[in-house]
mmCIF file as gemmi writes it, N, C-alpha and C atoms, coordinates in Angstrom:
data_model
loop_
_atom_site.group_PDB
_atom_site.id
_atom_site.type_symbol
_atom_site.label_atom_id
_atom_site.label_alt_id
_atom_site.label_comp_id
_atom_site.label_asym_id
_atom_site.label_entity_id
_atom_site.label_seq_id
_atom_site.pdbx_PDB_ins_code
_atom_site.Cartn_x
_atom_site.Cartn_y
_atom_site.Cartn_z
_atom_site.occupancy
_atom_site.B_iso_or_equiv
_atom_site.pdbx_formal_charge
_atom_site.auth_seq_id
_atom_site.auth_asym_id
_atom_site.pdbx_PDB_model_num
ATOM 1 N N . UNK Axp A 1 ? 0.603 -1.41 0.189 1 0 ? 1 A 1
ATOM 2 C CA . UNK Axp A 1 ? 0.248 0.085 0.53 1 0 ? 1 A 1
ATOM 3 C C . UNK Axp A 1 ? 0.7 0.776 0.172 1 0 ? 1 A 1
ATOM 4 N N . UNK Axp A 2 ? 0.993 2.342 -0.689 1 0 ? 2 A 1
ATOM 5 C CA . UNK Axp A 2 ? 1.257 3.566 -1.026 1 0 ? 2 A 1
ATOM 6 C C . UNK Axp A 2 ? 1.121 4.673 0.25 1 0 ? 2 A 1
ATOM 7 N N . UNK Axp A 3 ? 1.756 5.286 0.115 1 0 ? 3 A 1
ATOM 8 C CA . UNK Axp A 3 ? 2.261 6.096 0.954 1 0 ? 3 A 1
ATOM 9 C C . UNK Axp A 3 ? 0.465 7.542 1.243 1 0 ? 3 A 1
ATOM 10 N N . UNK Axp A 4 ? -0.359 7.559 -0.029 1 0 ? 4 A 1
ATOM 11 C CA . UNK Axp A 4 ? -1.427 7.726 0.137 1 0 ? 4 A 1
ATOM 12 C C . UNK Axp A 4 ? -2.214 7.022 -0.431 1 0 ? 4 A 1
ATOM 13 N N . UNK Axp A 5 ? -2.363 6.046 -0.201 1 0 ? 5 A 1
ATOM 14 C CA . UNK Axp A 5 ? -3.612 4.995 0.096 1 0 ? 5 A 1
ATOM 15 C C . UNK Axp A 5 ? -3.94 5.272 1.064 1 0 ? 5 A 1
ATOM 16 N N . UNK Axp A 6 ? -2.876 5.061 2.329 1 0 ? 6 A 1
ATOM 17 C CA . UNK Axp A 6 ? -2.785 5.18 3.54 1 0 ? 6 A 1
ATOM 18 C C . UNK Axp A 6 ? -2.831 6.8 3.895 1 0 ? 6 A 1
ATOM 19 N N . UNK Axp A 7 ? -2.226 7.759 3.014 1 0 ? 7 A 1
ATOM 20 C CA . UNK Axp A 7 ? -3.693 9.084 3.508 1 0 ? 7 A 1
ATOM 21 C C . UNK Axp A 7 ? -4.896 8.944 3.355 1 0 ? 7 A 1
ATOM 22 N N . UNK Axp A 8 ? -4.714 8.81 2.726 1 0 ? 8 A 1
ATOM 23 C CA . UNK Axp A 8 ? -7.43 8.144 1.945 1 0 ? 8 A 1
ATOM 24 C C . UNK Axp A 8 ? -7.633 7.524 3.381 1 0 ? 8 A 1
ATOM 25 N N . UNK Axp A 9 ? -7.032 6.219 3.606 1 0 ? 9 A 1
ATOM 26 C CA . UNK Axp A 9 ? -7.957 5.58 5.453 1 0 ? 9 A 1
ATOM 27 C C . UNK Axp A 9 ? -7.347 6.642 6.062 1 0 ? 9 A 1
ATOM 28 N N . UNK Axp A 10 ? -6.353 7.187 6.483 1 0 ? 10 A 1
ATOM 29 C CA . UNK Axp A 10 ? -6.351 8.478 8.149 1 0 ? 10 A 1
ATOM 30 C C . UNK Axp A 10 ? -7.231 9.002 7.444 1 0 ? 10 A 1
ATOM 31 N N . UNK Axp A 11 ? -7.666 9.98 6.411 1 0 ? 11 A 1
ATOM 32 C CA . UNK Axp A 11 ? -8.597 10.744 6.13 1 0 ? 11 A 1
ATOM 33 C C . UNK Axp A 11 ? -9.815 10.115 6.474 1 0 ? 11 A 1
ATOM 34 N N . UNK Axp A 12 ? -10.124 9.276 6.044 1 0 ? 12 A 1
ATOM 35 C CA . UNK Axp A 12 ? -11.656 8.326 6.046 1 0 ? 12 A 1
ATOM 36 C C . UNK Axp A 12 ? -12.365 8.189 7.913 1 0 ? 12 A 1
ATOM 37 N N . UNK Axp A 13 ? -10.912 7.759 8.176 1 0 ? 13 A 1
ATOM 38 C CA . UNK Axp A 13 ? -10.968 8.283 9.415 1 0 ? 13 A 1
ATOM 39 C C . UNK Axp A 13 ? -11.289 8.898 10.729 1 0 ? 13 A 1
ATOM 40 N N . UNK Axp A 14 ? -10.545 10.032 10.073 1 0 ? 14 A 1
ATOM 41 C CA . UNK Axp A 14 ? -10.499 11.312 10.748 1 0 ? 14 A 1
ATOM 42 C C . UNK Axp A 14 ? -12.162 11.821 10.445 1 0 ? 14 A 1
ATOM 43 N N . UNK Axp A 15 ? -12.586 11.528 9.032 1 0 ? 15 A 1
ATOM 44 C CA . UNK Axp A 15 ? -13.849 12.283 8.709 1 0 ? 15 A 1
ATOM 45 C C . UNK Axp A 15 ? -15.346 11.489 9.453 1 0 ? 15 A 1
ATOM 46 N N . UNK Axp A 16 ? -14.749 10.046 10.087 1 0 ? 16 A 1
ATOM 47 C CA . UNK Axp A 16 ? -15.745 9.573 10.771 1 0 ? 16 A 1
ATOM 48 C C . UNK Axp A 16 ? -15.385 9.469 11.684 1 0 ? 16 A 1
ATOM 49 N N . UNK Axp A 17 ? -14.064 10.206 12.529 1 0 ? 17 A 1
ATOM 50 C CA . UNK Axp A 17 ? -14.97 10.469 14.09 1 0 ? 17 A 1
ATOM 51 C C . UNK Axp A 17 ? -15.205 12.03 14.334 1 0 ? 17 A 1
ATOM 52 N N . UNK Axp A 18 ? -15.142 12.479 12.894 1 0 ? 18 A 1
ATOM 53 C CA . UNK Axp A 18 ? -16.143 14.281 13.66 1 0 ? 18 A 1
ATOM 54 C C . UNK Axp A 18 ? -17.102 13.955 13.323 1 0 ? 18 A 1
ATOM 55 N N . UNK Axp A 19 ? -17.262 12.922 12.653 1 0 ? 19 A 1
ATOM 56 C CA . UNK Axp A 19 ? -19.353 13.316 12.466 1 0 ? 19 A 1
ATOM 57 C C . UNK Axp A 19 ? -19.945 12.048 13.341 1 0 ? 19 A 1
ATOM 58 N N . UNK Axp A 20 ? -18.986 11.574 14.323 1 0 ? 20 A 1
ATOM 59 C CA . UNK Axp A 20 ? -19.775 10.964 15.757 1 0 ? 20 A 1
ATOM 60 C C . UNK Axp A 20 ? -19.4 9.492 15.33 1 0 ? 20 A 1
ATOM 61 N N . UNK Axp A 21 ? -18.546 9.254 15 1 0 ? 21 A 1
ATOM 62 C CA . UNK Axp A 21 ? -18.53 7.761 14.686 1 0 ? 21 A 1
ATOM 63 C C . UNK Axp A 21 ? -17.744 7.945 16.394 1 0 ? 21 A 1
ATOM 64 N N . UNK Axp A 22 ? -18.197 6.151 17.422 1 0 ? 22 A 1
ATOM 65 C CA . UNK Axp A 22 ? -16.962 5.846 18.836 1 0 ? 22 A 1
ATOM 66 C C . UNK Axp A 22 ? -15.711 5.767 18.054 1 0 ? 22 A 1
ATOM 67 N N . UNK Axp A 23 ? -15.263 6.118 19.008 1 0 ? 23 A 1
ATOM 68 C CA . UNK Axp A 23 ? -13.555 5.608 19.027 1 0 ? 23 A 1
ATOM 69 C C . UNK Axp A 23 ? -13.664 4.502 20.036 1 0 ? 23 A 1
ATOM 70 N N . UNK Axp A 24 ? -14.34 4.181 20.532 1 0 ? 24 A 1
ATOM 71 C CA . UNK Axp A 24 ? -14.464 2.766 21.51 1 0 ? 24 A 1
ATOM 72 C C . UNK Axp A 24 ? -15.381 2.199 21.649 1 0 ? 24 A 1
ATOM 73 N N . UNK Axp A 25 ? -15.482 1.133 21.344 1 0 ? 25 A 1
ATOM 74 C CA . UNK Axp A 25 ? -16.64 0.504 22.002 1 0 ? 25 A 1
ATOM 75 C C . UNK Axp A 25 ? -16.653 -0.913 22.469 1 0 ? 25 A 1
ATOM 76 N N . UNK Axp A 26 ? -17.393 -1.623 23.009 1 0 ? 26 A 1
ATOM 77 C CA . UNK Axp A 26 ? -17.36 -2.917 23.392 1 0 ? 26 A 1
ATOM 78 C C . UNK Axp A 26 ? -18.796 -4.251 23.009 1 0 ? 26 A 1
ATOM 79 N N . UNK Axp A 27 ? -18.64 -5.025 22.62 1 0 ? 27 A 1
ATOM 80 C CA . UNK Axp A 27 ? -19.122 -6.467 21.971 1 0 ? 27 A 1
ATOM 81 C C . UNK Axp A 27 ? -19.136 -7.08 22.779 1 0 ? 27 A 1
ATOM 82 N N . UNK Axp A 28 ? -19.648 -7.24 23.756 1 0 ? 28 A 1
ATOM 83 C CA . UNK Axp A 28 ? -20.015 -8.346 25.208 1 0 ? 28 A 1
ATOM 84 C C . UNK Axp A 28 ? -18.626 -8.45 25.497 1 0 ? 28 A 1
ATOM 85 N N . UNK Axp A 29 ? -17.711 -9.427 25.336 1 0 ? 29 A 1
ATOM 86 C CA . UNK Axp A 29 ? -16.642 -9.914 26.61 1 0 ? 29 A 1
ATOM 87 C C . UNK Axp A 29 ? -15.128 -8.656 25.918 1 0 ? 29 A 1
ATOM 88 N N . UNK Axp A 30 ? -15.362 -8.44 24.526 1 0 ? 30 A 1
ATOM 89 C CA . UNK Axp A 30 ? -14.265 -7.862 23.77 1 0 ? 30 A 1
ATOM 90 C C . UNK Axp A 30 ? -14.876 -6.367 23.26 1 0 ? 30 A 1
ATOM 91 N N . UNK Axp A 31 ? -13.388 -5.72 23.433 1 0 ? 31 A 1
ATOM 92 C CA . UNK Axp A 31 ? -13.984 -4.47 23.233 1 0 ? 31 A 1
ATOM 93 C C . UNK Axp A 31 ? -12.43 -4.119 21.989 1 0 ? 31 A 1
ATOM 94 N N . UNK Axp A 32 ? -13.155 -3.168 21.772 1 0 ? 32 A 1
ATOM 95 C CA . UNK Axp A 32 ? -12.152 -2.286 21.137 1 0 ? 32 A 1
ATOM 96 C C . UNK Axp A 32 ? -11.723 -0.794 20.613 1 0 ? 32 A 1
ATOM 97 N N . UNK Axp A 33 ? -10.731 -0.217 20.847 1 0 ? 33 A 1
ATOM 98 C CA . UNK Axp A 33 ? -10.596 1.079 20.295 1 0 ? 33 A 1
ATOM 99 C C . UNK Axp A 33 ? -9.412 1.645 19.607 1 0 ? 33 A 1
ATOM 100 N N . UNK Axp A 34 ? -9.908 2.504 18.909 1 0 ? 34 A 1
ATOM 101 C CA . UNK Axp A 34 ? -9.141 3.465 17.562 1 0 ? 34 A 1
ATOM 102 C C . UNK Axp A 34 ? -8.062 4.387 18.001 1 0 ? 34 A 1
ATOM 103 N N . UNK Axp A 35 ? -7.717 4.963 16.909 1 0 ? 35 A 1
ATOM 104 C CA . UNK Axp A 35 ? -6.821 6.226 17.372 1 0 ? 35 A 1
ATOM 105 C C . UNK Axp A 35 ? -7.797 7.579 17.666 1 0 ? 35 A 1
ATOM 106 N N . UNK Axp A 36 ? -7.373 8.42 18.419 1 0 ? 36 A 1
ATOM 107 C CA . UNK Axp A 36 ? -8.065 9.135 18.886 1 0 ? 36 A 1
ATOM 108 C C . UNK Axp A 36 ? -7.686 10.232 17.668 1 0 ? 36 A 1
ATOM 109 N N . UNK Axp A 37 ? -8.252 11.394 17.492 1 0 ? 37 A 1
ATOM 110 C CA . UNK Axp A 37 ? -7.795 12.583 16.65 1 0 ? 37 A 1
ATOM 111 C C . UNK Axp A 37 ? -6.652 12.814 16.449 1 0 ? 37 A 1
ATOM 112 N N . UNK Axp A 38 ? -5.677 13.466 18.009 1 0 ? 38 A 1
ATOM 113 C CA . UNK Axp A 38 ? -4.164 13.58 18.094 1 0 ? 38 A 1
ATOM 114 C C . UNK Axp A 38 ? -3.191 12.548 16.923 1 0 ? 38 A 1
ATOM 115 N N . UNK Axp A 39 ? -3.73 11.417 17.22 1 0 ? 39 A 1
ATOM 116 C CA . UNK Axp A 39 ? -2.918 10.818 16.55 1 0 ? 39 A 1
ATOM 117 C C . UNK Axp A 39 ? -2.816 10.447 15.203 1 0 ? 39 A 1
ATOM 118 N N . UNK Axp A 40 ? -4.814 10.558 14.96 1 0 ? 40 A 1
ATOM 119 C CA . UNK Axp A 40 ? -4.961 10.423 13.565 1 0 ? 40 A 1
ATOM 120 C C . UNK Axp A 40 ? -4.117 12.158 12.71 1 0 ? 40 A 1
ATOM 121 N N . UNK Axp A 41 ? -4.22 13.266 13.523 1 0 ? 41 A 1
ATOM 122 C CA . UNK Axp A 41 ? -3.541 13.958 12.772 1 0 ? 41 A 1
ATOM 123 C C . UNK Axp A 41 ? -2.195 13.979 12.565 1 0 ? 41 A 1
ATOM 124 N N . UNK Axp A 42 ? -1.057 13.667 13.444 1 0 ? 42 A 1
ATOM 125 C CA . UNK Axp A 42 ? 0.03 12.782 14.001 1 0 ? 42 A 1
ATOM 126 C C . UNK Axp A 42 ? 0.188 12.342 12.788 1 0 ? 42 A 1
ATOM 127 N N . UNK Axp A 43 ? -0.65 11.122 12.62 1 0 ? 43 A 1
ATOM 128 C CA . UNK Axp A 43 ? 0.238 10.136 11.421 1 0 ? 43 A 1
ATOM 129 C C . UNK Axp A 43 ? -0.589 10.459 10.295 1 0 ? 43 A 1
ATOM 130 N N . UNK Axp A 44 ? -0.956 11.624 9.538 1 0 ? 44 A 1
ATOM 131 C CA . UNK Axp A 44 ? -1.959 12.271 8.71 1 0 ? 44 A 1
ATOM 132 C C . UNK Axp A 44 ? -0.092 12.949 8.429 1 0 ? 44 A 1
ATOM 133 N N . UNK Axp A 45 ? 0.211 13.781 8.985 1 0 ? 45 A 1
ATOM 134 C CA . UNK Axp A 45 ? 1.004 14.846 8.642 1 0 ? 45 A 1
ATOM 135 C C . UNK Axp A 45 ? 2.464 14.493 8.285 1 0 ? 45 A 1
ATOM 136 N N . UNK Axp A 46 ? 2.943 13.139 9.094 1 0 ? 46 A 1
ATOM 137 C CA . UNK Axp A 46 ? 3.646 12.124 8.585 1 0 ? 46 A 1
ATOM 138 C C . UNK Axp A 46 ? 3.909 11.725 6.922 1 0 ? 46 A 1
ATOM 139 N N . UNK Axp A 47 ? 2.328 11.177 7.19 1 0 ? 47 A 1
ATOM 140 C CA . UNK Axp A 47 ? 1.859 10.888 5.231 1 0 ? 47 A 1
ATOM 141 C C . UNK Axp A 47 ? 2.347 11.693 4.684 1 0 ? 47 A 1
ATOM 142 N N . UNK Axp A 48 ? 1.535 12.731 5.125 1 0 ? 48 A 1
ATOM 143 C CA . UNK Axp A 48 ? 1.971 13.831 3.562 1 0 ? 48 A 1
ATOM 144 C C . UNK Axp A 48 ? 2.66 14.286 3.076 1 0 ? 48 A 1
ATOM 145 N N . UNK Axp A 49 ? 3.544 14.489 4.24 1 0 ? 49 A 1
ATOM 146 C CA . UNK Axp A 49 ? 5.299 14.066 4.159 1 0 ? 49 A 1
ATOM 147 C C . UNK Axp A 49 ? 5.969 13.214 3.336 1 0 ? 49 A 1
ATOM 148 N N . UNK Axp A 50 ? 5.745 11.927 3.593 1 0 ? 50 A 1
ATOM 149 C CA . UNK Axp A 50 ? 6.19 10.876 2.724 1 0 ? 50 A 1
ATOM 150 C C . UNK Axp A 50 ? 5.079 11.109 0.51 1 0 ? 50 A 1
ATOM 151 N N . UNK Axp A 51 ? 3.91 11.527 1.426 1 0 ? 51 A 1
ATOM 152 C CA . UNK Axp A 51 ? 3.385 11.643 -0.658 1 0 ? 51 A 1
ATOM 153 C C . UNK Axp A 51 ? 3.973 12.853 -0.874 1 0 ? 51 A 1
ATOM 154 N N . UNK Axp A 52 ? 4.412 14.041 -1.246 1 0 ? 52 A 1
ATOM 155 C CA . UNK Axp A 52 ? 5.582 14.976 -1.282 1 0 ? 52 A 1
ATOM 156 C C . UNK Axp A 52 ? 6.78 14.118 -1.251 1 0 ? 52 A 1
ATOM 157 N N . UNK Axp A 53 ? 7.08 13.65 -0.304 1 0 ? 53 A 1
ATOM 158 C CA . UNK Axp A 53 ? 8.716 13.419 -0.947 1 0 ? 53 A 1
ATOM 159 C C . UNK Axp A 53 ? 8.304 12.077 -2.659 1 0 ? 53 A 1
ATOM 160 N N . UNK Axp A 54 ? 7.551 10.973 -2.425 1 0 ? 54 A 1
ATOM 161 C CA . UNK Axp A 54 ? 7.376 10.718 -3.472 1 0 ? 54 A 1
ATOM 162 C C . UNK Axp A 54 ? 6.82 10.981 -4.719 1 0 ? 54 A 1
ATOM 163 N N . UNK Axp A 55 ? 6.804 11.716 -4.172 1 0 ? 55 A 1
ATOM 164 C CA . UNK Axp A 55 ? 5.526 12.236 -5.635 1 0 ? 55 A 1
ATOM 165 C C . UNK Axp A 55 ? 6.757 13.814 -6.424 1 0 ? 55 A 1
ATOM 166 N N . UNK Axp A 56 ? 7.763 13.899 -5.68 1 0 ? 56 A 1
ATOM 167 C CA . UNK Axp A 56 ? 9.071 15.259 -6.307 1 0 ? 56 A 1
ATOM 168 C C . UNK Axp A 56 ? 8.756 15.889 -5.792 1 0 ? 56 A 1
ATOM 169 N N . UNK Axp A 57 ? 7.336 16.492 -4.892 1 0 ? 57 A 1
ATOM 170 C CA . UNK Axp A 57 ? 6.921 18.171 -4.793 1 0 ? 57 A 1
ATOM 171 C C . UNK Axp A 57 ? 7.416 18.199 -2.956 1 0 ? 57 A 1
ATOM 172 N N . UNK Axp A 58 ? 7.984 19.353 -3.028 1 0 ? 58 A 1
ATOM 173 C CA . UNK Axp A 58 ? 7.983 19.688 -1.936 1 0 ? 58 A 1
ATOM 174 C C . UNK Axp A 58 ? 9.468 19.051 -1.236 1 0 ? 58 A 1
ATOM 175 N N . UNK Axp A 59 ? 10.725 19.131 -0.123 1 0 ? 59 A 1
ATOM 176 C CA . UNK Axp A 59 ? 11.337 18.812 -0.002 1 0 ? 59 A 1
ATOM 177 C C . UNK Axp A 59 ? 12.621 19.464 -0.386 1 0 ? 59 A 1
ATOM 178 N N . UNK Axp A 60 ? 13.773 19.611 -0.219 1 0 ? 60 A 1
ATOM 179 C CA . UNK Axp A 60 ? 14.573 20.162 -0.477 1 0 ? 60 A 1
ATOM 180 C C . UNK Axp A 60 ? 15.682 20.456 -2.095 1 0 ? 60 A 1
ATOM 181 N N . UNK Axp A 61 ? 16.271 21.252 -2.098 1 0 ? 61 A 1
ATOM 182 C CA . UNK Axp A 61 ? 16.437 20.666 -3.874 1 0 ? 61 A 1
ATOM 183 C C . UNK Axp A 61 ? 18.217 21.662 -4.041 1 0 ? 61 A 1
ATOM 184 N N . UNK Axp A 62 ? 19.037 20.942 -3.669 1 0 ? 62 A 1
ATOM 185 C CA . UNK Axp A 62 ? 20.513 21.267 -4.062 1 0 ? 62 A 1
ATOM 186 C C . UNK Axp A 62 ? 21.096 22.143 -5.662 1 0 ? 62 A 1
ATOM 187 N N . UNK Axp A 63 ? 21.566 23.008 -4.943 1 0 ? 63 A 1
ATOM 188 C CA . UNK Axp A 63 ? 22.024 23.079 -6.83 1 0 ? 63 A 1
ATOM 189 C C . UNK Axp A 63 ? 23.321 23.935 -6.333 1 0 ? 63 A 1
ATOM 190 N N . UNK Axp A 64 ? 24.556 24.181 -7.569 1 0 ? 64 A 1
ATOM 191 C CA . UNK Axp A 64 ? 25.875 24.809 -7.495 1 0 ? 64 A 1
ATOM 192 C C . UNK Axp A 64 ? 25.406 26.073 -8.45 1 0 ? 64 A 1
ATOM 193 N N . UNK Axp A 65 ? 26.29 27.343 -7.743 1 0 ? 65 A 1
ATOM 194 C CA . UNK Axp A 65 ? 26.277 28.649 -7.958 1 0 ? 65 A 1
ATOM 195 C C . UNK Axp A 65 ? 28.161 28.825 -8.458 1 0 ? 65 A 1
ATOM 196 N N . UNK Axp A 66 ? 28.321 28.77 -9.358 1 0 ? 66 A 1
ATOM 197 C CA . UNK Axp A 66 ? 29.675 29.096 -10.186 1 0 ? 66 A 1
ATOM 198 C C . UNK Axp A 66 ? 29.406 30.9 -10.806 1 0 ? 66 A 1
ATOM 199 N N . UNK Axp A 67 ? 30.777 31.213 -9.964 1 0 ? 67 A 1
ATOM 200 C CA . UNK Axp A 67 ? 30.602 32.599 -10.965 1 0 ? 67 A 1
ATOM 201 C C . UNK Axp A 67 ? 30.968 32.948 -12.53 1 0 ? 67 A 1
ATOM 202 N N . UNK Axp A 68 ? 30.319 33.622 -13.297 1 0 ? 68 A 1
ATOM 203 C CA . UNK Axp A 68 ? 30.606 33.498 -14.301 1 0 ? 68 A 1
ATOM 204 C C . UNK Axp A 68 ? 31.603 34.11 -14.564 1 0 ? 68 A 1
ATOM 205 N N . UNK Axp A 69 ? 33.05 33.571 -15.398 1 0 ? 69 A 1
ATOM 206 C CA . UNK Axp A 69 ? 34.415 34.272 -15.558 1 0 ? 69 A 1
ATOM 207 C C . UNK Axp A 69 ? 34.726 34.606 -16.241 1 0 ? 69 A 1
ATOM 208 N N . UNK Axp A 70 ? 35.486 35.642 -16.279 1 0 ? 70 A 1
ATOM 209 C CA . UNK Axp A 70 ? 35.879 37.144 -16.77 1 0 ? 70 A 1
ATOM 210 C C . UNK Axp A 70 ? 36.265 37.086 -17.989 1 0 ? 70 A 1
């Protein structure tokens, strides 16, 4: 799975939590705890950086500057 695909999943999880989805629930003796919004936003930030790096946009570009010969 690519960083862009992971980013789409994180965005979907954020939307689900913001729209009232439960971050923790129990069914019988089983409990499920999902990431909280802070964790999701932190993961999202890292994934955005990875997507930019993989696509070639963003980051640092180094170049060489020379003086013109006289």
